[in-house]
C-alpha positions in Angstrom: 72.7 55.8 92.9 75.0 55.4 89.9 74.2 59.0 88.7 75.0 60.3 92.2 78.4 58.5 92.1 79.1 60.1 88.7 78.2 63.6 90.0 80.3 63.2 93.1 83.3 62.1 91.0 82.8 65.0 88.6 82.7 67.6 91.4 85.9 66.1 93.0 87.6 66.2 89.6 86.5 69.8 88.9 87.7 71.0 92.3 91.0 69.2 92.0 91.8 70.3 88.4 90.9 73.9 89.3 93.2 73.9 92.3 96.0 72.2 90.3 95.8 74.7 87.4 95.4 77.6 89.8 98.6 76.6 91.6 100.8 75.5 88.7 99.8 77.8 85.9 98.3 81.0 87.4 101.5 83.0 88.1 99.8 85.8 90.1 97.2 83.6 91.7 99.3 82.0 94.3 98.2 78.6 95.6 94.8 77.2 95.0 92.3 77.1 98.0 92.9 73.4 98.7 96.7 73.6 98.3 96.9 76.7 100.4 95.3 74.9 103.3 97.6 71.9 103.0 100.7 74.1 103.0 99.6 76.3 105.9 98.3 73.3 107.9 101.7 71.6 107.5 103.5 74.7 108.7 101.2 75.0 111.7 101.5 71.4 112.6 105.3 71.4 112.5 105.3 74.6 114.6 103.2 72.8 117.2 105.6 69.9 117.3 108.9 71.7 117.4 108.8 75.5 116.8 112.2 75.8 118.5 113.8 72.9 116.5 115.2 74.2 113.2 115.6 70.6 111.9 111.9 70.0 112.2 111.0 73.3 110.6 113.5 72.6 107.9 111.3 69.8 106.5 108.3 72.1 106.2 108.9 73.1 102.6 109.7 69.7 101.2 106.9 68.1 103.2 104.3 70.7 102.1 105.3 70.2 98.5 105.1 66.4 98.8 101.7 66.5 100.6 100.3 68.9 98.0 101.3 66.5 95.2 99.9 63.5 97.0 96.7 65.4 97.7 96.3 66.2 94.0 97.0 62.5 93.1 94.6 61.1 95.7 91.8 63.4 94.8 92.3 62.7 91.1 92.2 59.0 91.8 89.1 59.2 94.0 87.3 61.4 91.5 87.9 59.0 88.6 87.0 56.0 90.7 83.6 57.6 91.4 83.3 58.5 87.7 83.8 54.9 86.7 81.2 53.9 89.4 78.7 55.9 87.5 77.1 52.9 85.8 76.5 49.2 86.5 78.1 48.1 83.2 80.8 50.7 82.8 83.6 48.1 82.7 84.0 44.6 81.4 86.4 42.1 83.0 88.4 40.7 80.1 89.3 37.6 82.2 85.8 36.6 83.4 82.3 37.9 83.6 82.3 38.5 87.4 80.7 41.8 88.7 83.1 44.7 88.9 83.9 45.7 92.5 84.9 49.1 94.0 88.5 47.9 94.4 88.6 47.0 90.7 87.1 50.3 89.7 89.8 52.1 91.8 92.4 49.9 90.2 91.2 50.7 86.7 91.1 54.5 87.5 94.6 54.2 89.0 96.3 52.6 86.1 94.6 55.1 83.7 95.8 58.2 85.5 99.3 56.8 86.0 99.3 55.9 82.3 100.1 52.2 82.8 97.7 51.1 80.0 94.6 48.9 80.5 94.6 45.2 80.0 92.5 43.6 82.7 89.4 45.7 82.1 87.9 47.5 79.1 85.3 50.2 79.0 81.8 49.2 77.8 80.3 51.5 75.2 81.5 54.6 73.4 80.9 57.1 76.2 83.0 55.2 78.7 85.7 54.7 76.0 85.9 58.5 75.7 86.0 58.9 79.5 88.9 56.4 79.6 90.8 58.5 77.0 90.1 61.6 79.0 91.3 60.0 82.3 94.6 59.0 80.6 95.1 62.4 79.2 94.3 63.9 82.6 96.9 61.7 84.2 99.6 62.7 81.7 98.8 66.4 82.2 99.1 66.1 85.9 102.3 64.2 85.9 103.9 66.6 83.4 102.8 69.8 85.0 103.4 68.4 88.5 107.1 67.6 87.7 107.5 71.0 86.1 106.0 72.7 89.2 108.4 70.9 91.5 111.5 71.8 89.5 110.3 75.5 89.4 109.9 75.6 93.2 113.3 74.0 93.8 114.9 76.5 91.4 113.2 79.3 93.4 114.4 77.9 96.7 118.0 78.0 95.3 117.6 81.6 94.2 116.1 82.6 97.6 119.1 81.2 99.4 121.6 82.7 97.0 119.9 86.1 97.5 120.2 85.8 101.3 123.8 84.7 101.0 124.6 87.7 98.8 123.4 90.1 101.6 124.5 88.3 104.8 127.9 87.7 103.2 128.4 91.5 103.2 127.1 91.9 106.8 124.9 90.3 109.3 123.5 93.6 110.5 122.6 96.8 108.7 125.4 98.9 110.1 127.9 96.2 109.1 126.6 96.3 105.6 127.0 100.1 105.4 130.5 99.8 106.8 131.4 97.5 103.9 130.4 100.2 101.5 132.5 102.9 103.0 135.7 103.6 101.0 136.9 106.4 103.3 135.2 109.2 101.2 131.7 108.1 100.3 129.4 105.1 100.0 129.3 104.7 96.2 131.0 101.3 96.5 127.5 99.8 97.2 125.9 101.0 93.9 126.5 97.9 91.9 125.5 95.7 94.9 122.2 97.6 95.2 121.5 97.1 91.5 122.1 93.4 91.6 120.2 93.0 94.8 117.1 94.8 93.5 117.0 92.5 90.5 117.3 89.4 92.5 114.7 90.5 95.0 112.3 91.4 92.2 112.7 88.0 90.8 112.2 86.4 94.2 109.0 88.4 94.8 107.6 87.2 91.5 108.4 83.6 92.5 106.7 84.1 95.9 103.6 85.2 94.0 103.7 82.1 91.8 104.8 79.6 94.5 103.6 80.6 98.0 105.1 77.3 99.3 108.4 79.1 98.9 107.9 81.0 102.1 107.7 77.8 104.1 111.1 76.5 103.0 112.9 77.1 106.3 116.6 76.9 106.6 118.6 76.2 109.8 121.2 78.8 108.8 120.1 82.4 109.2 122.7 83.4 106.7 120.6 81.7 104.0 117.2 82.9 105.3 115.7 85.5 103.0 113.4 87.2 105.6 116.5 87.8 107.8 118.5 89.1 104.9 115.7 91.4 103.8 115.5 92.9 107.3 119.3 93.6 107.2 118.9 95.1 103.7 116.0 97.3 104.6 117.6 98.9 107.6 120.8 99.4 105.6 118.8 101.2 102.9 117.2 103.5 105.5 120.7 104.4 106.8 121.9 105.0 103.2 118.9 107.2 102.3 118.4 109.2 105.5 121.0 108.1 108.1 124.2 109.5 106.6 125.1 113.0 105.4 124.0 113.8 101.9 127.4 114.3 100.5 128.5 110.6 101.1 125.2 108.9 100.1 125.2 106.4 97.2 123.1 106.7 94.1 119.6 107.7 95.3 117.9 106.0 92.4 119.5 102.7 93.2 118.5 103.0 96.9 114.9 103.9 96.1 114.8 101.0 93.6 115.9 98.6 96.2 113.4 100.0 98.7 110.7 99.6 96.2 111.7 95.9 95.8 111.4 95.4 99.5 108.0 97.0 99.6 106.8 94.8 96.7 108.1 91.7 98.5 106.2 92.7 101.7 103.0 93.4 99.8 103.2 89.8 98.4 103.7 88.0 101.7 101.7 90.3 104.0 98.9 89.5 104.7 98.6 86.6 102.3 101.1 84.5 104.2 102.0 86.4 107.4 100.7 89.2 109.6 102.5 92.3 110.7 104.1 92.2 114.2 102.5 94.0 117.1 105.7 95.7 118.1 108.4 97.7 116.3 111.9 96.2 115.9 114.9 98.1 117.3 116.4 100.8 115.2 120.0 100.5 113.9 122.8 101.8 116.1 125.2 104.4 114.8 128.1 103.9 117.3 130.2 101.6 115.0 129.5 103.9 112.0 130.8 106.9 113.9 133.8 104.9 114.9 134.6 104.2 111.3 134.4 107.9 110.5 131.2 107.7 108.5 129.3 111.0 108.8 125.8 110.2 110.1 122.9 112.4 111.1 121.9 113.1 114.7 120.1 110.4 116.6 117.1 112.6 117.0 116.8 113.2 113.3 117.1 109.5 112.5 114.6 108.6 115.2 112.0 110.8 113.3 112.8 108.8 110.1 112.3 105.5 111.8 109.1 106.7 113.4 107.7 107.4 109.9 108.5 103.8 109.0 106.7 102.2 111.9 104.1 100.3 110.0 106.5 99.2 107.3 108.9 97.8 109.9 106.1 96.0 111.7 105.4 94.1 108.5 109.0 93.3 108.1 109.3 92.1 111.7 106.2 89.9 111.1 108.0 88.3 108.2 111.1 87.7 110.2 109.2 86.2 113.2 107.1 84.0 110.9 110.4 82.4 109.8 111.3 81.9 113.5 114.2 84.3 113.5 115.2 87.2 115.7 115.7 90.7 114.4 119.2 91.3 113.2 120.9 93.6 115.7 
């Protein structure tokens, strides 16, 4: 029976450590299999409780991160408790010679992994002394990497909201964004903005690969919501590339670079986090652009352009809907 306890504890520890290292250190690996289920389960649960309540959805990210950390700690604690139940004389009570109970084994495992020292009990024999040292080192590693992981996620959340602000601050719709770039002669005013935006989106995509929990950080304000902002940006890029006359278009290289960043973002979150929508979002309208005197192509020509982007825009709509937003129109 004691051997069975040891094997159970070892398997729990291996699964926990692999999931922990997968999530915190493997940059392109996303979340570990256990962590992924915790995060997705939290999001689904909060959606079931209040999908139309932004305040409830707003706690999804912090709650998912907290539950993931608690899950790691709990599994680590359980694993080491079973390890130290792997023998009848594993521990010695320094106060008396009474038999060691399960509660006392859990207590011993707990103050080892939380690096509180060990005074009430001592390991019996060289093997269990080594296991005690390993448990303490294991706890220190988890605490250090766990704190680093939390700080990295919070920094990524800040960047995500700053990115969204930089786009929605220019316009809440694609045609409004294009109008901002119009200087009366051409659209080259947007060149620097596209360069900066591509860089930020590339960094955000890399962080989504490293920290999938980032997608579940919902904000009540759509101005700070990255999926909404990316939808605005993508339609604006389509207008800039194929919706306006060639002589007024901005730097094509910068437009294509920004489009590549959007595609990279979509390939990261679809289908690993969300699924494409079943419908196509509405196309941008040209009425306000024409009113501003911006030379645009015919509606028929632009409709053909949008038709070719059907699958791409379904993916984008899926991302927007997964964040409980409406398409920017």
